[in-house]
N, CA, C and O atoms as a GROMACS GRO file, in nm:
protein
  468
    1LYS      N    1  -1.061   3.294   0.585
    1LYS     CA    2  -1.066   3.335   0.446
    1LYS      C    3  -1.173   3.254   0.373
    1LYS      O    4  -1.198   3.138   0.406
    2THR      N    5  -1.235   3.316   0.275
    2THR     CA    6  -1.337   3.244   0.197
    2THR      C    7  -1.274   3.134   0.110
    2THR      O    8  -1.343   3.039   0.075
    3SER      N    9  -1.144   3.146   0.075
    3SER     CA   10  -1.080   3.042  -0.006
    3SER      C   11  -1.054   2.915   0.074
    3SER      O   12  -1.018   2.813   0.015
    4ASP      N   13  -1.071   2.918   0.206
    4ASP     CA   14  -1.052   2.800   0.290
    4ASP      C   15  -1.181   2.719   0.307
    4ASP      O   16  -1.177   2.607   0.359
    5ILE      N   17  -1.295   2.773   0.264
    5ILE     CA   18  -1.423   2.704   0.277
    5ILE      C   19  -1.433   2.597   0.168
    5ILE      O   20  -1.423   2.628   0.049
    6VAL      N   21  -1.454   2.473   0.209
    6VAL     CA   22  -1.464   2.362   0.115
    6VAL      C   23  -1.605   2.359   0.056
    6VAL      O   24  -1.703   2.348   0.130
    7GLN      N   25  -1.614   2.368  -0.077
    7GLN     CA   26  -1.742   2.365  -0.146
    7GLN      C   27  -1.785   2.222  -0.180
    7GLN      O   28  -1.904   2.192  -0.182
    8MET      N   29  -1.687   2.136  -0.207
    8MET     CA   30  -1.718   1.998  -0.243
    8MET      C   31  -1.600   1.910  -0.201
    8MET      O   32  -1.484   1.950  -0.215
    9ARG      N   33  -1.631   1.792  -0.150
    9ARG     CA   34  -1.528   1.696  -0.110
    9ARG      C   35  -1.573   1.557  -0.155
    9ARG      O   36  -1.686   1.515  -0.128
   10ILE      N   37  -1.483   1.486  -0.224
   10ILE     CA   38  -1.511   1.350  -0.270
   10ILE      C   39  -1.392   1.262  -0.231
   10ILE      O   40  -1.278   1.298  -0.259
   11ASN      N   41  -1.418   1.150  -0.168
   11ASN     CA   42  -1.316   1.052  -0.133
   11ASN      C   43  -1.357   0.918  -0.191
   11ASN      O   44  -1.473   0.878  -0.179
   12ALA      N   45  -1.263   0.848  -0.252
   12ALA     CA   46  -1.289   0.715  -0.307
   12ALA      C   47  -1.173   0.623  -0.270
   12ALA      O   48  -1.057   0.665  -0.270
   13ARG      N   49  -1.205   0.499  -0.239
   13ARG     CA   50  -1.102   0.402  -0.202
   13ARG      C   51  -1.142   0.267  -0.259
   13ARG      O   52  -1.257   0.226  -0.252
   14LEU      N   53  -1.042   0.198  -0.316
   14LEU     CA   54  -1.060   0.063  -0.368
   14LEU      C   55  -0.955  -0.024  -0.302
   14LEU      O   56  -0.835   0.001  -0.316
   15GLN      N   57  -0.998  -0.127  -0.232
   15GLN     CA   58  -0.906  -0.213  -0.157
   15GLN      C   59  -0.819  -0.296  -0.252
   15GLN      O   60  -0.696  -0.286  -0.247
   16THR      N   61  -0.881  -0.377  -0.339
   16THR     CA   62  -0.805  -0.462  -0.429
   16THR      C   63  -0.882  -0.483  -0.559
   16THR      O   64  -1.003  -0.505  -0.560
   17LEU      N   65  -0.807  -0.476  -0.669
   17LEU     CA   66  -0.859  -0.511  -0.801
   17LEU      C   67  -0.767  -0.621  -0.852
   17LEU      O   68  -0.649  -0.597  -0.875
   18GLY      N   69  -0.822  -0.741  -0.871
   18GLY     CA   70  -0.738  -0.854  -0.907
   18GLY      C   71  -0.784  -0.926  -1.031
   18GLY      O   72  -0.901  -0.919  -1.070
   19MET      N   73  -0.689  -0.996  -1.093
   19MET     CA   74  -0.719  -1.075  -1.211
   19MET      C   75  -0.638  -1.205  -1.201
   19MET      O   76  -0.522  -1.203  -1.162
   20VAL      N   77  -0.701  -1.316  -1.236
   20VAL     CA   78  -0.636  -1.447  -1.233
   20VAL      C   79  -0.638  -1.504  -1.374
   20VAL      O   80  -0.743  -1.505  -1.440
   21LEU      N   81  -0.522  -1.551  -1.422
   21LEU     CA   82  -0.511  -1.612  -1.553
   21LEU      C   83  -0.510  -1.763  -1.537
   21LEU      O   84  -0.419  -1.819  -1.475
   22ASN      N   85  -0.613  -1.829  -1.592
   22ASN     CA   86  -0.627  -1.975  -1.583
   22ASN      C   87  -0.618  -2.037  -1.721
   22ASN      O   88  -0.654  -1.977  -1.821
   23GLN      N   89  -0.569  -2.161  -1.722
   23GLN     CA   90  -0.571  -2.239  -1.846
   23GLN      C   91  -0.592  -2.386  -1.809
   23GLN      O   92  -0.513  -2.443  -1.733
   24GLY      N   93  -0.696  -2.445  -1.861
   24GLY     CA   94  -0.724  -2.585  -1.835
   24GLY      C   95  -0.742  -2.617  -1.689
   24GLY      O   96  -0.704  -2.726  -1.645
   25GLY      N   97  -0.799  -2.527  -1.611
   25GLY     CA   98  -0.823  -2.549  -1.470
   25GLY      C   99  -0.704  -2.519  -1.380
   25GLY      O  100  -0.715  -2.532  -1.259
   26SER      N  101  -0.592  -2.479  -1.437
   26SER     CA  102  -0.473  -2.445  -1.358
   26SER      C  103  -0.451  -2.294  -1.358
   26SER      O  104  -0.467  -2.227  -1.460
   27THR      N  105  -0.414  -2.242  -1.242
   27THR     CA  106  -0.384  -2.099  -1.232
   27THR      C  107  -0.242  -2.075  -1.280
   27THR      O  108  -0.147  -2.134  -1.229
   28LEU      N  109  -0.228  -1.989  -1.380
   28LEU     CA  110  -0.096  -1.956  -1.436
   28LEU      C  111  -0.035  -1.833  -1.371
   28LEU      O  112   0.085  -1.831  -1.342
   29ALA      N  113  -0.117  -1.730  -1.348
   29ALA     CA  114  -0.065  -1.605  -1.293
   29ALA      C  115  -0.176  -1.529  -1.222
   29ALA      O  116  -0.295  -1.548  -1.248
   30GLN      N  117  -0.134  -1.442  -1.131
   30GLN     CA  118  -0.225  -1.351  -1.061
   30GLN      C  119  -0.171  -1.210  -1.073
   30GLN      O  120  -0.050  -1.187  -1.064
   31PHE      N  121  -0.262  -1.115  -1.092
   31PHE     CA  122  -0.226  -0.973  -1.102
   31PHE      C  123  -0.317  -0.897  -1.009
   31PHE      O  124  -0.438  -0.920  -1.008
   32SER      N  125  -0.261  -0.804  -0.930
   32SER     CA  126  -0.347  -0.724  -0.841
   32SER      C  127  -0.295  -0.583  -0.826
   32SER      O  128  -0.174  -0.558  -0.826
   33ILE      N  129  -0.389  -0.492  -0.814
   33ILE     CA  130  -0.362  -0.352  -0.782
   33ILE      C  131  -0.427  -0.330  -0.646
   33ILE      O  132  -0.546  -0.358  -0.629
   34ASN      N  133  -0.349  -0.281  -0.549
   34ASN     CA  134  -0.396  -0.279  -0.411
   34ASN      C  135  -0.398  -0.138  -0.350
   34ASN      O  136  -0.309  -0.057  -0.372
   35ASN      N  137  -0.503  -0.114  -0.273
   35ASN     CA  138  -0.519   0.009  -0.194
   35ASN      C  139  -0.503   0.135  -0.277
   35ASN      O  140  -0.402   0.206  -0.267
   36ILE      N  141  -0.602   0.162  -0.359
   36ILE     CA  142  -0.606   0.284  -0.439
   36ILE      C  143  -0.695   0.384  -0.367
   36ILE      O  144  -0.807   0.351  -0.327
   37GLY      N  145  -0.646   0.505  -0.350
   37GLY     CA  146  -0.725   0.608  -0.285
   37GLY      C  147  -0.714   0.740  -0.360
   37GLY      O  148  -0.606   0.778  -0.404
   38VAL      N  149  -0.827   0.810  -0.375
   38VAL     CA  150  -0.830   0.940  -0.442
   38VAL      C  151  -0.918   1.034  -0.361
   38VAL      O  152  -1.024   0.996  -0.313
   39SER      N  153  -0.872   1.157  -0.346
   39SER     CA  154  -0.946   1.259  -0.273
   39SER      C  155  -0.952   1.386  -0.358
   39SER      O  156  -0.850   1.432  -0.409
   40LEU      N  157  -1.071   1.443  -0.371
   40LEU     CA  158  -1.091   1.568  -0.444
   40LEU      C  159  -1.150   1.669  -0.348
   40LEU      O  160  -1.245   1.639  -0.275
   41LYS      N  161  -1.094   1.789  -0.348
   41LYS     CA  162  -1.145   1.896  -0.263
   41LYS      C  163  -1.155   2.023  -0.348
   41LYS      O  164  -1.055   2.066  -0.406
   42ARG      N  165  -1.273   2.082  -0.354
   42ARG     CA  166  -1.296   2.204  -0.430
   42ARG      C  167  -1.325   2.318  -0.333
   42ARG      O  168  -1.418   2.312  -0.253
   43ARG      N  169  -1.243   2.422  -0.343
   43ARG     CA  170  -1.263   2.543  -0.264
   43ARG      C  171  -1.279   2.660  -0.361
   43ARG      O  172  -1.253   2.644  -0.480
   44LEU      N  173  -1.321   2.774  -0.313
   44LEU     CA  174  -1.339   2.891  -0.397
   44LEU      C  175  -1.206   2.926  -0.464
   44LEU      O  176  -1.111   2.965  -0.397
   45GLY      N  177  -1.200   2.913  -0.596
   45GLY     CA  178  -1.081   2.948  -0.671
   45GLY      C  179  -0.972   2.843  -0.674
   45GLY      O  180  -0.868   2.865  -0.736
   46MET      N  181  -0.993   2.728  -0.609
   46MET     CA  182  -0.890   2.624  -0.606
   46MET      C  183  -0.954   2.485  -0.609
   46MET      O  184  -1.067   2.465  -0.565
   47MET      N  185  -0.876   2.390  -0.663
   47MET     CA  186  -0.916   2.251  -0.660
   47MET      C  187  -0.792   2.167  -0.629
   47MET      O  188  -0.685   2.192  -0.686
   48ASP      N  189  -0.805   2.069  -0.541
   48ASP     CA  190  -0.696   1.979  -0.504
   48ASP      C  191  -0.741   1.835  -0.528
   48ASP      O  192  -0.848   1.795  -0.483
   49ILE      N  193  -0.659   1.759  -0.599
   49ILE     CA  194  -0.682   1.616  -0.617
   49ILE      C  195  -0.556   1.545  -0.571
   49ILE      O  196  -0.446   1.575  -0.618
   50GLU      N  197  -0.571   1.451  -0.479
   50GLU     CA  198  -0.457   1.374  -0.429
   50GLU      C  199  -0.493   1.226  -0.434
   50GLU      O  200  -0.609   1.188  -0.423
   51GLY      N  201  -0.390   1.143  -0.450
   51GLY     CA  202  -0.417   1.001  -0.452
   51GLY      C  203  -0.293   0.918  -0.427
   51GLY      O  204  -0.181   0.968  -0.425
   52SER      N  205  -0.318   0.789  -0.407
   52SER     CA  206  -0.207   0.697  -0.384
   52SER      C  207  -0.244   0.557  -0.433
   52SER      O  208  -0.361   0.522  -0.443
   53LEU      N  209  -0.141   0.480  -0.461
   53LEU     CA  210  -0.153   0.341  -0.500
   53LEU      C  211  -0.049   0.265  -0.419
   53LEU      O  212   0.071   0.290  -0.433
   54ALA      N  213  -0.095   0.174  -0.334
   54ALA     CA  214  -0.003   0.104  -0.245
   54ALA      C  215   0.088   0.009  -0.321
   54ALA      O  216   0.209   0.010  -0.301
   55SER      N  217   0.030  -0.075  -0.409
   55SER     CA  218   0.116  -0.171  -0.480
   55SER      C  219   0.048  -0.228  -0.603
   55SER      O  220  -0.074  -0.232  -0.615
   56ILE      N  221   0.133  -0.273  -0.694
   56ILE     CA  222   0.093  -0.353  -0.809
   56ILE      C  223   0.176  -0.481  -0.799
   56ILE      O  224   0.298  -0.476  -0.788
   57GLN      N  225   0.108  -0.594  -0.803
   57GLN     CA  226   0.180  -0.721  -0.791
   57GLN      C  227   0.140  -0.817  -0.903
   57GLN      O  228   0.023  -0.826  -0.940
   58MET      N  229   0.240  -0.888  -0.955
   58MET     CA  230   0.217  -0.992  -1.053
   58MET      C  231   0.289  -1.117  -1.005
   58MET      O  232   0.409  -1.114  -0.978
   59ILE      N  233   0.215  -1.227  -0.994
   59ILE     CA  234   0.271  -1.350  -0.940
   59ILE      C  235   0.262  -1.461  -1.045
   59ILE      O  236   0.157  -1.483  -1.104
   60ASP      N  237   0.373  -1.529  -1.068
   60ASP     CA  238   0.380  -1.644  -1.157
   60ASP      C  239   0.346  -1.768  -1.075
   60ASP      O  240   0.423  -1.809  -0.988
   61CYS      N  241   0.232  -1.828  -1.101
   61CYS     CA  242   0.186  -1.943  -1.023
   61CYS      C  243   0.238  -2.076  -1.077
   61CYS      O  244   0.203  -2.182  -1.025
   62THR      N  245   0.322  -2.071  -1.181
   62THR     CA  246   0.377  -2.195  -1.237
   62THR      C  247   0.507  -2.237  -1.169
   62THR      O  248   0.559  -2.345  -1.195
   63VAL      N  249   0.560  -2.151  -1.081
   63VAL     CA  250   0.681  -2.185  -1.005
   63VAL      C  251   0.643  -2.198  -0.858
   63VAL      O  252   0.540  -2.146  -0.817
   64PRO      N  253   0.725  -2.267  -0.777
   64PRO     CA  254   0.692  -2.281  -0.634
   64PRO      C  255   0.680  -2.145  -0.565
   64PRO      O  256   0.752  -2.052  -0.600
   65PRO      N  257   0.588  -2.132  -0.467
   65PRO     CA  258   0.565  -2.003  -0.400
   65PRO      C  259   0.688  -1.948  -0.329
   65PRO      O  260   0.699  -1.826  -0.312
   66ASP      N  261   0.780  -2.033  -0.287
   66ASP     CA  262   0.900  -1.985  -0.217
   66ASP      C  263   1.015  -1.953  -0.313
   66ASP      O  264   1.123  -1.915  -0.269
   67SER      N  265   0.991  -1.967  -0.442
   67SER     CA  266   1.094  -1.937  -0.542
   67SER      C  267   1.115  -1.786  -0.554
   67SER      O  268   1.018  -1.711  -0.544
   68PRO      N  269   1.238  -1.741  -0.575
   68PRO     CA  270   1.261  -1.596  -0.594
   68PRO      C  271   1.200  -1.544  -0.724
   68PRO      O  272   1.191  -1.423  -0.744
   69TYR      N  273   1.156  -1.635  -0.812
   69TYR     CA  274   1.096  -1.594  -0.939
   69TYR      C  275   0.943  -1.594  -0.935
   69TYR      O  276   0.879  -1.570  -1.037
   70CYS      N  277   0.887  -1.619  -0.819
   70CYS     CA  278   0.742  -1.624  -0.804
   70CYS      C  279   0.680  -1.485  -0.823
   70CYS      O  280   0.585  -1.470  -0.900
   71LYS      N  281   0.733  -1.385  -0.754
   71LYS     CA  282   0.681  -1.248  -0.766
   71LYS      C  283   0.751  -1.181  -0.883
   71LYS      O  284   0.863  -1.133  -0.871
   72VAL      N  285   0.682  -1.177  -0.997
   72VAL     CA  286   0.738  -1.120  -1.118
   72VAL      C  287   0.749  -0.968  -1.105
   72VAL      O  288   0.845  -0.908  -1.153
   73MET      N  289   0.651  -0.906  -1.041
   73MET     CA  290   0.652  -0.761  -1.022
   73MET      C  291   0.596  -0.731  -0.884
   73MET      O  292   0.490  -0.780  -0.846
   74SER      N  293   0.669  -0.648  -0.807
   74SER     CA  294   0.625  -0.611  -0.673
   74SER      C  295   0.700  -0.485  -0.630
   74SER      O  296   0.808  -0.456  -0.682
   75PRO      N  297   0.642  -0.409  -0.534
   75PRO     CA  298   0.714  -0.291  -0.484
   75PRO      C  299   0.832  -0.336  -0.397
   75PRO      O  300   0.825  -0.439  -0.330
   76VAL      N  301   0.939  -0.257  -0.398
   76VAL     CA  302   1.055  -0.287  -0.315
   76VAL      C  303   1.023  -0.259  -0.169
   76VAL      O  304   1.053  -0.342  -0.082
   77ASP      N  305   0.963  -0.144  -0.141
   77ASP     CA  306   0.925  -0.108  -0.005
   77ASP      C  307   0.779  -0.142   0.018
   77ASP      O  308   0.691  -0.075  -0.036
   78GLN      N  309   0.752  -0.246   0.096
   78GLN     CA  310   0.615  -0.293   0.117
   78GLN      C  311   0.532  -0.202   0.207
   78GLN      O  312   0.410  -0.202   0.198
   79GLY      N  313   0.596  -0.123   0.294
   79GLY     CA  314   0.523  -0.046   0.393
   79GLY      C  315   0.478   0.093   0.350
   79GLY      O  316   0.408   0.160   0.426
   80VAL      N  317   0.514   0.137   0.229
   80VAL     CA  318   0.478   0.271   0.184
   80VAL      C  319   0.408   0.262   0.049
   80VAL      O  320   0.419   0.162  -0.021
   81SER      N  321   0.336   0.367   0.013
   81SER     CA  322   0.266   0.369  -0.116
   81SER      C  323   0.367   0.368  -0.231
   81SER      O  324   0.470   0.436  -0.227
   82MET      N  325   0.336   0.291  -0.332
   82MET     CA  326   0.422   0.279  -0.449
   82MET      C  327   0.416   0.407  -0.534
   82MET      O  328   0.517   0.451  -0.588
   83ILE      N  329   0.296   0.465  -0.543
   83ILE     CA  330   0.276   0.588  -0.621
   83ILE      C  331   0.190   0.683  -0.541
   83ILE      O  332   0.086   0.644  -0.486
   84THR      N  333   0.232   0.809  -0.534
   84THR     CA  334   0.148   0.916  -0.479
   84THR      C  335   0.146   1.029  -0.581
   84THR      O  336   0.245   1.054  -0.650
   85PHE      N  337   0.032   1.097  -0.589
   85PHE     CA  338   0.023   1.208  -0.684
   85PHE      C  339  -0.066   1.318  -0.628
   85PHE      O  340  -0.148   1.296  -0.539
   86ALA      N  341  -0.046   1.438  -0.683
   86ALA     CA  342  -0.129   1.552  -0.646
   86ALA      C  343  -0.145   1.642  -0.768
   86ALA      O  344  -0.052   1.658  -0.847
   87TYR      N  345  -0.262   1.699  -0.782
   87TYR     CA  346  -0.292   1.795  -0.889
   87TYR      C  347  -0.368   1.910  -0.825
   87TYR      O  348  -0.465   1.888  -0.752
   88GLN      N  349  -0.324   2.031  -0.852
   88GLN     CA  350  -0.389   2.149  -0.795
   88GLN      C  351  -0.411   2.254  -0.903
   88GLN      O  352  -0.331   2.268  -0.996
   89THR      N  353  -0.521   2.325  -0.890
   89THR     CA  354  -0.548   2.439  -0.978
   89THR      C  355  -0.576   2.562  -0.892
   89THR      O  356  -0.624   2.551  -0.780
   90ALA      N  357  -0.544   2.677  -0.948
   90ALA     CA  358  -0.570   2.804  -0.878
   90ALA      C  359  -0.616   2.908  -0.980
   90ALA      O  360  -0.562   2.915  -1.090
   91GLU      N  361  -0.716   2.987  -0.943
   91GLU     CA  362  -0.769   3.090  -1.032
   91GLU      C  363  -0.732   3.228  -0.977
   91GLU      O  364  -0.781   3.270  -0.872
   92GLU      N  365  -0.644   3.297  -1.050
   92GLU     CA  366  -0.595   3.428  -1.006
   92GLU      C  367  -0.708   3.529  -0.991
   92GLU      O  368  -0.708   3.609  -0.897
   93ALA      N  369  -0.805   3.526  -1.083
   93ALA     CA  370  -0.915   3.622  -1.080
   93ALA      C  371  -1.000   3.607  -0.954
   93ALA      O  372  -1.056   3.705  -0.904
   94VAL      N  373  -1.010   3.486  -0.901
   94VAL     CA  374  -1.092   3.461  -0.783
   94VAL      C  375  -1.010   3.482  -0.655
   94VAL      O  376  -1.061   3.538  -0.558
   95LEU      N  377  -0.885   3.438  -0.655
   95LEU     CA  378  -0.804   3.438  -0.533
   95LEU      C  379  -0.740   3.574  -0.501
   95LEU      O  380  -0.712   3.602  -0.385
   96GLY      N  381  -0.717   3.656  -0.602
   96GLY     CA  382  -0.657   3.788  -0.578
   96GLY      C  383  -0.522   3.778  -0.509
   96GLY      O  384  -0.430   3.718  -0.565
   97GLU      N  385  -0.508   3.834  -0.388
   97GLU     CA  386  -0.381   3.834  -0.314
   97GLU      C  387  -0.337   3.694  -0.271
   97GLU      O  388  -0.219   3.671  -0.249
   98ASP      N  389  -0.432   3.602  -0.259
   98ASP     CA  390  -0.399   3.466  -0.218
   98ASP      C  391  -0.352   3.376  -0.333
   98ASP      O  392  -0.324   3.258  -0.312
   99TYR      N  393  -0.344   3.432  -0.455
   99TYR     CA  394  -0.301   3.354  -0.572
   99TYR      C  395  -0.157   3.307  -0.552
   99TYR      O  396  -0.069   3.389  -0.526
  100PRO      N  397  -0.131   3.174  -0.564
  100PRO     CA  398   0.003   3.121  -0.536
  100PRO      C  399   0.106   3.146  -0.647
  100PRO      O  400   0.224   3.117  -0.628
  101GLY      N  401   0.064   3.199  -0.762
  101GLY     CA  402   0.158   3.228  -0.869
  101GLY      C  403   0.158   3.124  -0.981
  101GLY      O  404   0.240   3.133  -1.072
  102TRP      N  405   0.068   3.028  -0.976
  102TRP     CA  406   0.057   2.927  -1.081
  102TRP      C  407  -0.090   2.891  -1.101
  102TRP      O  408  -0.171   2.904  -1.009
  103ASP      N  409  -0.124   2.846  -1.222
  103ASP     CA  410  -0.261   2.805  -1.253
  103ASP      C  411  -0.282   2.656  -1.224
  103ASP      O  412  -0.388   2.615  -1.178
  104SER      N  413  -0.178   2.575  -1.253
  104SER     CA  414  -0.187   2.430  -1.232
  104SER      C  415  -0.055   2.378  -1.178
  104SER      O  416   0.052   2.428  -1.213
  105SER      N  417  -0.064   2.278  -1.093
  105SER     CA  418   0.055   2.215  -1.036
  105SER      C  419   0.032   2.064  -1.034
  105SER      O  420  -0.074   2.017  -0.994
  106VAL      N  421   0.134   1.988  -1.076
  106VAL     CA  422   0.126   1.842  -1.078
  106VAL      C  423   0.246   1.786  -1.004
  106VAL      O  424   0.359   1.832  -1.023
  107SER      N  425   0.222   1.688  -0.920
  107SER     CA  426   0.329   1.622  -0.844
  107SER      C  427   0.307   1.471  -0.853
  107SER      O  428   0.196   1.423  -0.832
  108LEU      N  429   0.413   1.397  -0.885
  108LEU     CA  430   0.406   1.252  -0.892
  108LEU      C  431   0.531   1.195  -0.829
  108LEU      O  432   0.643   1.236  -0.860
  109GLN      N  433   0.511   1.101  -0.739
  109GLN     CA  434   0.623   1.034  -0.676
  109GLN      C  435   0.603   0.884  -0.690
  109GLN      O  436   0.500   0.829  -0.650
  110MET      N  437   0.703   0.817  -0.748
  110MET     CA  438   0.697   0.672  -0.765
  110MET      C  439   0.817   0.610  -0.697
  110MET      O  440   0.931   0.653  -0.718
  111ARG      N  441   0.791   0.510  -0.617
  111ARG     CA  442   0.899   0.442  -0.548
  111ARG      C  443   0.944   0.321  -0.630
  111ARG      O  444   0.883   0.288  -0.731
  112SER      N  445   1.048   0.257  -0.586
  112SER     CA  446   1.110   0.147  -0.661
  112SER      C  447   1.016   0.029  -0.679
  112SER      O  448   0.940  -0.008  -0.589
  113VAL      N  449   1.024  -0.030  -0.798
  113VAL     CA  450   0.947  -0.147  -0.834
  113VAL      C  451   1.046  -0.256  -0.875
  113VAL      O  452   1.141  -0.229  -0.948
  114ARG      N  453   1.023  -0.376  -0.828
  114ARG     CA  454   1.109  -0.490  -0.862
  114ARG      C  455   1.040  -0.571  -0.972
  114ARG      O  456   0.927  -0.616  -0.955
  115ILE      N  457   1.111  -0.590  -1.084
  115ILE     CA  458   1.059  -0.671  -1.194
  115ILE      C  459   1.160  -0.783  -1.219
  115ILE      O  460   1.278  -0.757  -1.245
  116ILE      N  461   1.113  -0.907  -1.212
  116ILE     CA  462   1.198  -1.024  -1.234
  116ILE      C  463   1.149  -1.092  -1.361
  116ILE      O  464   1.034  -1.135  -1.369
  117ALA      N  465   1.236  -1.102  -1.459
  117ALA     CA  466   1.195  -1.162  -1.588
  117ALA      C  467   1.282  -1.281  -1.620
  117ALA      O  468   1.263  -1.345  -1.724
   0.00000   0.00000   0.00000
């Protein structure tokens, strides 16, 4: 089918985006967003965007590293993506019989996050 031919494909991945909060030469906290991936695929009459975020972590560096209060924010399940999402569009005028019955579709799945305050 002509609707299966990919006209454009874009993939982007960011391993880690981090920030460190310092005061007077001492590290107070660390914040990181890890393994972000986004994929865009454009086909005749359709567009698909999918992505994931493995984890968001916030660490309090003023307490010992083995303290249960060290990780202020972290995902509960370390082995799976914390957030996955998908966005799709479909054009009835272009797809004809292959039209899925909707113009736009959004899907978001977020797994458990542990916040210790």
